[in-house]
N, C-alpha and C positions, 0 to 999 in steps of 0.2 A: 415240264408244263408247257402245255399250248395254250400262247398267250392268242386273243384275235388280233388282228392289225384288220385296220376299216381303210379301205384305200381315197381316194379321190373324189371316186365316184358315188361310195356311197355316202361323203361328207355332203354332198352336192345334193344328194338323194333328201335328206333330213332339213340341214341347217338352212333356216330361215330369218331375214332379218327382222322382220316384226320381233322373233322372240331373240333372235343377240342384243338387239338393242337393251330391254331393261336388265338382263344378266350381265351385260357391261357395266350401268352402272350401277347393280351392287354390286358388282366386284370393282367397281372403285369405292365408293363410300366403304366397305368390307377393308381395300386397301389401307386408305388414310385414317380410317378408325383403330388400327394396329390388330385387327384379324387374320393377316397372312404373314408370316415368316418368307419373307423374299430377298436375298442379295442382289447386289448391282449386275446386272448380265455381266456375262465376263465375253468381250468382243476380239478375236486375232483377225489381224491383216494377212489375209492371204497376197502375197503379193505377189509372186508372181503370175497370179493370172488374172489379177486384179478384184479380187472378191473379199467378201469379210466369209468368218465363222463364229457363231457363237453360241452358249447355253446357258441355256435359261430356266433353272428350279427354283420351287416352289410350294410354300404345305397354306391352302388358302381353306375357308369353308365350303368351298368349289369341292376341292381335290388336293390332292396331293401327286407332283409327277414335274417333268419338266421337258422342254420344248429344245432342239437342236435347230440350229436357224444356218441356212447360208445365204447371201446377200453376196448376188452377184453384177453389179451395172450392166457388164459390156454385156449379157444374158441380151438385152433388149436389142442389139440388133444382132442376133443369132437365132433370132426367133423364139428365143428359153424362155421360162420365167425367171424374171431376177433375184424371189422370194422363193427357198424351196425347205420345206422344213418337217422333220417329223416328232412328235407329239408322243410322248407314252405318260400315264398313269397310273398308280400304284395305291391298294391299301393303304391308308396311310396308320391304320390298329398293328396292322404284318409286317409292311415293305414289300407285300407280295406285287408283282406286277399282272397287272388286269387287263391293258388291254395297248398298244401302239396304233397311230395313225398319222395318214397325210395332216401334216398340215400347212400345204402351202393355203391353199382356200379361207381356213379357219386364222391366218394371219391376215391376208385381205380382208376379210371379212371384218373381224375383230377391230380394225383398228378404221375401219371406217362406219362400225357402230360406235366406236365414243368419239368419234370425231359430233357424231348428230345426237350424242349425249349431253356433246360441252354446247353443241349451239341450241339443244330444245331448251338447255338451262340457261343463254344468256341473252341468245336471243329475241327481238319483240316478235311478237303472233304473226305480224303481218308483212316480213320480211318477203322478200319478191324477186332480189335477182342474186347471182350467184358467179362468182367466177372461181374458176379449175385451173391451177396451171400442170403444165403435166395430160397426155392424153391414155397414160397405159390404163394398166388394171385397175387400180388404187383410185384412180380416179373415176374409172366407171364407177367405183364400187361405189364413192364419195357419193354420188351426184343418187345414186337409188337409196341409199342410208337418207341423203339427206330429203331426200322427197318424201321419207314418213314421217317427217316430224317437223315441215313446212309446206307451202307449197310454192312453189318458185316458176316464175312464170316467164324469164330472160336467165339463161346459164350461157356464159359464154365461155370458150375454151383457148386458152394457150400451151402448145406444147415449140417445143424446137425444132420439129420436122413439122411444118403447116398440115400435108398431107395426112397423116395422124389423127390432129386437130380439128379438121374439116370432116374426117371420117367418124371419131367420135361424136360428134355436134349432130350431121346426120341419125344417127342412129339415137341420140336423144331428145332429139328437139334441139338443140342449142347453134351458136353459131360460134365459129372461129374467128378469134380480132388478133390482134399484139399482145404481149404483157402487162402493155401500159392500160390497152384501152380494157384491157377484161377488168382490172382492178377498179381503175375510175368508174368514183361512183358505186360501186357493189355494195350491197348490205353482208352479204358475204362473201369469203374470201378463201379458200382452199390450196395450198400448196404440198402438191404427190409427187418433187420432182426428186432426183438424186444427186442435185448438181451441187457440188460443195463451194461454189460463188451464188450470188443473192442474186436471183431470178424476180425476188417482191420488193419495193422500195418502198418506203415510206411513205415516201415524199406524191406516193399515186396513191392513198389509201383513204378513205373517206372519213370524216371525225367518225365515232359513232359503230364502224363497222368491225364485224367480227369474224378473228382472223385465225386460220388451224395451220399448223402446218408438219407435213407428216412424214416430210420425206429425210433422208439421213445417206449421209455419206461420210463420215465418221467421227472422229470426237472434235476435228476441227473445221467441221465443213458445216457452212449455213446458207441458205436456200433464202432468206430471212435479212435482208441488213439494218445497222445497228438501229437508224431513224423505224426501222417498225420495230425492233425487240423492244424499243425507249418506250412502251404503251407498255401497259395491263396485262401481268403475264402471268396463266393458270399453266401449270404441269401437270401428266399424270403421276409423276413421282420426283420430289423433290431432288431426293439419292441418286436418281436414276439419272437427270437431268445435268445434275453438276457432273458426272464423272464423261455422258455420252453425247449430252446437248450441244454444238456445236453454235448454235442458234444463240444459246446461253451464254457458253464460256467465250465464245470469241467475243460479245459484244458488254462481258458482263451487267445481264439482262439480271434484273431486280425480279423475282418470284414473290409474285405475293402469295397463291395457295396452290395448293394439289387442288385438280376435280372435285375426287373427293371429299376435300372441305367444303367447299362449294355445296356439292349434290347435300349433306346431311346438314345446311345448316351451321356448322362450326367457323366460317369464315364464308365474308360476302363482299360480294362486286357491286359494283352501279352499272346497270344493263345499259345508261346514257355512255358511257364511257367505249375505247375502243380496245378491244381485248385479243390476247393474243395465247391461240391454244399453242402449246410445244410438245408433242405426242414424240415417244421415243419408241413405243412399247412393252410392255410389261410380261410378265410370267405368267402370274395371277390370270388377266384377262384372255390368254389361250387357254390355260386349265377349265377359268370357265366355261366356255367357248366347246371346250370336247367334253367333258361333262356335258352339259348340253345336248351334243351329238351318240353320246351313251346313250342319254336319256332316250332320247327320241328313235333310236332303235331297241332299244327295251334293254340293253346290256349289262345294265346294273343289277351287281347282287348289292345282295344285303353287309357286306364288307366294305365297300367303296365308300 
C-alpha cells in the first residue's frame, strides 16, 4: 500500500490562514457539541533531552487520524523548531491509511487560527493594541492570524532575548518593549512562551482585556500567574485543560466554558470583562487542518 506523504513545503503551498480560521471555528463547535471522539492527549516527558512526546488521536466530522508531536524547548537555542509533528489520516469507514503529512506548520498555524477565533468572538470591533509575549514562530503566526480579525495599529513585543523581540518587531511593524510595558493598557495580550513560571502578571492587565495563553511547559508549568487566572477563563477542552494545563491546575482556576460553547451560543460571556483563553491544542484541530490541506491538494478520495 502506497500512502502519500505531504511534506512541509507542500503544506505551506496550500494552507492559508484565511481558510484555516473558519475551519478552526467549526472544529471547536463540533468538539463542544459532542461530535468529536477524542481522548485527552497523552504526553510523555523525555527527561534526558528536555523534551516531550505525545500522541493525539481523534475521530471528527472532518477526518479520522492522529498526530504524533515532539516538543523540545531547548531546540530554540539550537536553531531548530521547538515543535515537530507527523499527522496521519485514515478512512473512517475501513481504517485504511490515506495520507501522512508534516505537522509542524499545521501545529503552528492552527494554534494561531484558534486564538483568532477566540478574539473575533469576544473582543470589541475597535480593539487596536496587541501585546505579544514571546518572539518565536508562534508569535509571528499569531500576529498574522489576529490581523485578519482585527485592525491592530499598536503591536508590542517582549521576549527574553531583546534582540529577537526587536527583529520580530521590525518585521511586523511593531515595537520591542519590556513585558510589563507590552501588557499595560493593551486590548489583547497573547502569551506564546514555553516558560514554566509566569511571564504575564495579572496586575499588569487592563480591565476588559482579552488574553490568550498558548505556551506550554508541562502540566505543572504556567506562563500566567494566579491573579491573571482569577479572571473569566475559557478553554478549548475542559477535559484536556484539567489534565494538562498548568495555568488551570496550578492556580485552581475556574473554567467558565469551552470556546466551542461560546461560539455555538450554548454558553455566554460578557464582552466587557477580562477574559482568559487557555489553549492547550487538540487533535481535532490538527485533523481538520490536515483535511483542509488534502482538499486544497485535491487528494481526497470518496472514502475519506
